C-alpha positions in Angstrom: -9.9 -6.5 13.0 -7.7 -7.9 15.5 -5.8 -11.4 14.9 -4.0 -11.9 18.0 -2.4 -14.5 20.2 0.2 -14.2 22.8 3.3 -15.7 20.7 6.0 -13.4 20.1 6.2 -10.1 18.7 3.9 -9.0 15.7 2.8 -6.4 13.3 0.1 -3.9 14.5 -1.7 -1.7 12.2 -3.5 1.4 13.6 -5.7 3.5 11.6 -4.1 2.5 8.4 -5.2 4.2 5.1 -3.8 3.8 1.7 -4.7 5.9 -1.6 -4.1 5.4 -5.2 -4.1 8.8 -6.7 -7.5 10.3 -5.6 -9.1 6.8 -4.8 -9.2 5.4 -1.3 -8.3 1.7 -1.3 -8.7 1.4 2.1 -9.0 3.6 5.7 -9.1 3.3 9.5 -7.8 -0.3 9.2 -6.7 -1.6 12.3 -5.4 -5.4 12.9 -2.5 -7.3 14.8 -0.6 -10.3 13.3 1.2 -12.5 15.6 3.8 -15.4 15.5 2.3 -18.9 14.9 -0.5 -17.4 12.5 -1.4 -18.3 9.0 -3.6 -15.4 7.9 -5.2 -15.2 4.3 -5.7 -11.7 3.1 -8.7 -11.3 1.1 -10.8 -8.8 -0.9 -12.1 -7.9 -4.2 -10.1 -6.8 -7.0 -8.8 -3.3 -6.5 -9.3 -3.4 -2.8 -5.7 -2.9 -2.1 -4.6 -6.2 -1.1 -1.1 -5.8 -3.0 -0.8 -2.4 -1.9 -1.0 -3.3 2.0 1.4 -6.1 1.5 3.8 -3.7 0.1 3.3 -1.2 3.0 3.9 -4.2 5.3 7.1 -5.1 3.5 8.1 -1.6 3.7 8.4 -1.0 -0.1 5.9 1.9 0.2 4.5 4.0 2.8 0.7 4.5 4.1 -1.1 7.6 3.5 -2.2 7.6 7.1 -2.0 5.6 10.4 1.0 3.5 11.8 2.5 0.2 11.6 4.5 -1.2 14.2 6.5 -4.1 15.5 6.2 -4.3 19.4 7.3 -1.0 20.6 9.2 -0.1 17.5 7.9 1.7 14.3 8.0 -1.2 11.5 10.2 0.5 9.1 12.8 1.2 11.8 12.7 -2.2 13.4 15.7 -4.5 12.7 14.3 -7.3 14.1 11.3 -7.0 11.7 13.6 -6.6 8.9 15.7 -9.6 9.7 12.4 -11.8 9.8 10.8 -10.5 6.9 10.3 -12.5 3.6 8.7 -10.8 1.1 7.6 -12.2 -2.3 5.4 -10.1 -4.9 3.2 -11.5 -7.4 6.1 -11.4 -10.0 8.8 -14.1 -9.8 11.7 -11.6 -9.8 13.7 -13.9 -11.9 16.1 -12.6 -14.4 15.5 -14.3 -17.8 19.0 -14.8 -18.7 20.2 -16.5 -15.9 20.2 -20.3 -15.2 17.3 -21.5 -12.4 20.1 -22.2 -10.1 21.9 -18.6 -10.8 18.5 -16.8 -10.4 18.0 -18.7 -7.2 21.3 -17.6 -6.0 20.8 -14.0 -7.1 17.6 -13.4 -5.1 18.9 -15.3 -2.1 22.0 -13.1 -1.9 19.8 -10.0 -2.7 18.0 -10.5 0.4 20.9 -11.1 2.5 20.8 -14.9 2.8 24.0 -16.9 2.7 23.2 -20.3 1.4 25.6 -23.0 0.0 25.2 -24.6 -3.4 24.2 -27.9 -1.6 21.4 -26.3 -0.1 20.1 -24.4 -2.9 20.4 -27.8 -4.9 18.2 -29.3 -2.3 15.7 -26.6 -2.2 15.3 -27.0 -6.1 15.2 -30.5 -5.7 12.4 -30.6 -3.2 10.3 -28.0 -5.5 10.7 -30.5 -8.4 12.7 -28.3 -10.6 16.2 -29.6 -9.8 16.4 -31.3 -13.2 15.9 -27.9 -14.7 18.6 -25.9 -12.7 21.0 -25.4 -15.8 18.4 -23.9 -17.9 17.7 -20.3 -18.6 14.8 -19.0 -16.7 13.2 -17.9 -20.1 13.0 -21.4 -21.3 10.9 -22.6 -18.0 7.2 -22.8 -17.9 5.3 -20.4 -15.7 4.9 -23.1 -13.2 8.5 -24.0 -13.0 9.4 -20.3 -12.7 7.2 -20.2 -9.7 8.7 -23.1 -8.1 12.2 -21.8 -8.7 11.1 -18.5 -6.9 9.4 -20.5 -4.1 12.5 -22.4 -3.6 13.5 -19.1 -1.6 11.1 -20.5 1.2 12.8 -24.0 1.4 16.0 -22.3 2.2 14.3 -20.3 5.3 15.1 -22.3 8.6 14.4 -19.6 11.0 10.9 -18.4 12.2 10.0 -16.0 9.6 7.4 -13.3 8.9 6.4 -14.4 5.3 4.4 -11.8 3.4 3.4 -13.2 0.0 1.3 -12.1 -2.8 -0.5 -14.9 -4.8 2.1 -17.5 -3.9 -0.1 -20.4 -5.6 0.0 -18.7 -8.9 0.6 -21.0 -12.0 1.2 -24.1 -9.7 -0.4 -27.4 -10.3 -1.9 -29.6 -7.4 1.4 -31.0 -6.3 2.9 -27.4 -6.2 0.1 -26.2 -4.0 0.7 -28.9 -1.8 4.3 -28.3 -1.3 3.9 -24.5 -0.6 1.1 -25.5 2.1 3.8 -27.8 3.6 6.2 -25.0 3.5 3.5 -22.7 5.3 3.0 -25.5 8.1 6.7 -25.7 8.7 7.1 -22.0 9.2 4.2 -21.6 11.3 5.2 -24.5 13.6 8.4 -23.3 14.2 7.0 -20.0 15.2 6.8 -17.7 12.3 3.7 -16.3 10.4 2.6 -16.1 6.9 0.4 -13.6 5.5 -0.6 -14.5 1.9 -3.3 -13.6 -0.9 -4.7 -16.0 -3.1 -7.6 -16.4 -5.6 -7.4 -20.1 -4.9 -9.2 -21.4 -1.8 -7.0 -23.0 0.2 -7.2 -24.8 3.6 -3.9 -26.1 4.9 -4.6 -29.4 6.9 -3.6 -29.3 10.3 -3.4 -25.4 10.5 -5.8 -22.6 11.8 -6.5 -20.4 8.7 -7.4 -16.8 9.9 -8.7 -14.4 7.5 -8.4 -10.6 7.2 -10.8 -9.1 4.7 -10.3 -5.7 2.9 -13.5 -4.0 2.0 -12.2 -1.3 0.1 -13.9 2.0 -0.8 -13.6 4.7 -3.4 -13.5 8.4 -2.8 -16.7 10.4 -3.5 
């Protein structure tokens, strides 16, 4: 499958395959993802969506094929690593830290240097500023998700966002907020690749779909 436009560099997959033990999740997968695109990665349970996101994020290796960024191998591209923003299905927040401390920790961990004022503003936009001094363990699942997603508010450069179920545990207001962030990143020349079990159609943006069929080894 090809999802292609002429804006900037992008990720190209050639004959990509991933296994889990003896099980083939997918194989011979070809696609191109480019700046300015919003792409919904779809597929049935077990088709390999999370595995593909982890491969694209450089957290695991494919069992076959190649991923590239322009003329470079993806894993060796400093430009790609600078643009990558990956969020897995788990919130990756430490329970004993306050919401503000947890956001600061994950922001620093991913190489972003943000002032306290900007982090406060991010939490305020995500509707959890009033919970900033509470330990993460005392937050609801939806509030934890909002704190984790506040990291996206801090991104001002065009980024390549790779997000696994970003809408999980969010109410309607939270869904709308995250879709606003998608729109802002795409409009400034970034790209968003995400999975979701919730049907979403952000207003004002073309939504492309990349579907994994999945298969099992005989």
